[in-house]
N, C-alpha and C positions, 0 to 999 in steps of 0.2 A: 750414487746420484739418486736423490729422492724423487718420487713420482707420485702423482695424485692417485688416490684409490678409485676403483670403479667396480661395478658389479661384474662378477666373472661371466665370461661368454659361455654359451652353451654349444659353441662351435669348437669341436675338438678333433681336428684331423690328426692322423698318425704322422709323426715326424720320423722319417727313415733316413739314417745316415749310412751310406753305402761305403764300406771298407774305410772308415776314418783312420787316420794315421796317428793322431795325437790325442792322448787322453784329455789334455787341457781343452781341446775343442769340443769334445763330448760333454765335459762338465760345464763349459760356458753355454753350450746349447741347452742343456738341462736347466741351467739357472734362468736363462731368458724365457724359456718355456714356462717356468713356474711364475715368473714376473707377469706373464700375460695369460695365465690360466689354462695352459695346455698341459696334458699329463701323459700322453701316449708316445713315448720315445722308444724307437726300435733301432737296433744296430746290426748291420750285416758284416760279419767277418772282420771285426776290428783288428788292426795290425798287432797291437800289444795285448790282445786278449781281454777277458772280462771276468771279474771286476777289475777296475783300474783305479789305483789310489790317487793318481794325478787328476783323474776325472772327478772323483768324489770330492777332493779338496777344492777344485775349481768351481764345483756346483754350489759351494758356499751355503749349505743348508737347504738346498732344493730337494729335500728328501722325498717329497711327494712325487717327484719325477725320477730321480736317480735310483731310488730303492726299487723301482718297479720296471726298470729297463728290461726289454726282451731282446735277446741276441739270436740271430739266425745265421745259418751257413750261406744262404743264397738270397738274392733279391727276390726271386720268385717266391720263396717261403715267406719272406717278410711282408709281401703284399697279398698273400693268399686269401685272407679273409676280407679284403677290401673290395669295393665295387666301383670306385673311381680313384684314379691315380694321376697326379701331376708330377712331371719331371722338371726339376729346377736346373736349367742349363742355359748358358749364354751362347753356346756354339750352334751354328746352323747345322741342321741334319737333313739328310736326303730321305725324309719321311713325311708322308702327308698327314700331319697332325695339326690341330689348332694350336695357335700360340697366343698366350694371354699374359697380362700383367698380374702382379699379386692381388691388386684390388679386384680385377675381373675374375680371378680364380676364387676369391672369397665370395664374390657375388654369386658365382655358379653354385658354390656349396650352400650358401644361404637360401637360394631360390629353388634348390632341388626339391622336387615333390615326391620323390620315391624313398626318402629316408635312407639314402645310401651312406655307407661308411667310406670316407675319403682318406687319402694319404698323400704325402708330398715326399718325393725322393730328392735327396741331396747327395752329391757325388764326393769323390775323393778330393782331398785338399789340392793335390798337384794336377790331377788329370780329369777330375769331374766324373760324370756318368759315361759309361760305355754305350754303344748303340744297343747292346743286348739289354741294358737297364732301361733305356728310353723306350724300347719297343713294348715294354710292359705297361707303359703309361697311356692314358687316353689323350692327354693334353700336355704340351710343353709350356713351362712357366719361365718367363724371362723378366728379370728386374730391370727397369729403365735406369741406366747409369750414364755417367759422363763418358762419351765415346772415346775420350783420350785416356781414360783409366777405368777399366771395367772389372777390376779384381776385387772380389768380396771374400773376406774370411768366412769360413764355414758357419761359425756361430753368428756372424753378422747377417748372413743370408737367412738363417733360421729366425733371427730377430725381426727382420722385415716381415716375414709371413706371420709370426706370432702377434706382432703389433696390429697387422691388418685384421687378423681374426678377432682380436680383442676389441677393436674400435669400430668394427663393422656394425651398421645399424641393425637392430633386431628384425628378424623375419616377420612377415605378415602371416596370416592364417594359411596353413599348408594343408590342402585337401589330401586325404588318403586315397591312393589309387583304388578304383572300384573293383578291379579284377583281383586284387589281393596278391598278384604275382610280384615277386621281388626281383631286382636286378641280379644277374649272376655275379658271384664273387670271382676274384682273380684266380683263386685256386681251381674253381670249376672251369673257368675259361681256359686256363693253362692245361688242365687235364684233357679237355676236348682237343686243343691244338696239338698236344703231344700225340694223341690218338690219330689225328689227321696226318701229321707228319710221318708217323710210323707206317700208316697205310699207303701214303704216297711213296715212301721208300720201297715198300714191298712191291708196289705196282711199277717201279722203275721210273717214276716221275723225274727224279733228280739225276738219273744215270747219264743222260746225254751231256750234261754240263756240271759235273760234280764240284768243280771249283766255284760255281755260282750258288751252290746250295745255301750257304749262310745268308746271302742277301735275299734269295728267294724265300727262305723261311721267315726272315724279318718282314718281307712284304706281305706274306700270308698273315702273319700275326697282326700287322697293322690294320689289315682289312677287317679282321674280326674285333680288334680293339675299338675301332670306330663305330661298330654296329650297335653298341650298347645293348647287348643281348640280355634277355631275361633268363632266369633259371630254367624255365620250361623250354626256351629256345635251345639252350645248350644240351638238354636231355634229348630233344628232337634231333639235333645235329649229330649227336653221338650215336643215336640209333641209325641214322642214315649212313654214317661212315662205317659202322659195323656191318650193315647189310651189304654195302658196296664191296667191303673187304671180303666178305664171304663169297660174293659172286665172283670176284677176281680170283680167289683161291680155287673155286670150283672150275673156272675156266682154265686155270693153269694145270689142274689135275687132269682134266679132260684132254688137253693138248698133249700132256705127257703120256 
């Protein structure tokens, strides 16, 4: 299908495919990304490994994308350098996260005044994203579809977002934050959350209801995901957690 040419967008969020099952879907996603000027394709634990000849064939010459695919073992690693993440999912989640359409998501990226690096998570062909994937995101992204038939192929979902990126109106002048402080990356935030959870474990916070620990951890992570912390905020919180952990350890030693 021939399409009219247009100047390439400067909006280039990372497209992250979580545990894709079919190489053809990866290749089709790469092809449509190249159609609309996106280049950052990341894959988490693909079922059939990487490189994948079916993906390369389906990409149909989109070498600017397919040749530079990055593969990660976990979703946490794939979003580590990002500062804003959208989770594409149609399922309702018991999480307090904003829900936006593709156009609203692109507007958020366009209007961002902190020069953050964004990414969009897309789930498995059969089961989509898990709660553990979604908890890493700041915002849930849902494509408006016919209520009687809401099934989108993985590459089709990527195509919707790629098209919106490409056709979004150019941003206006974006002022640079006067403080010079940058938003925390997901890697920095996850490191702080791991430290917090370890300290809470040592303090016995989860002990009374161990079966509820996974949901309690998700709730904690959601709280901090919504906070839009800066790098300095994370460093400060890590120092606080460390100090409290030392105090708890001293108290335990004294009691013993």
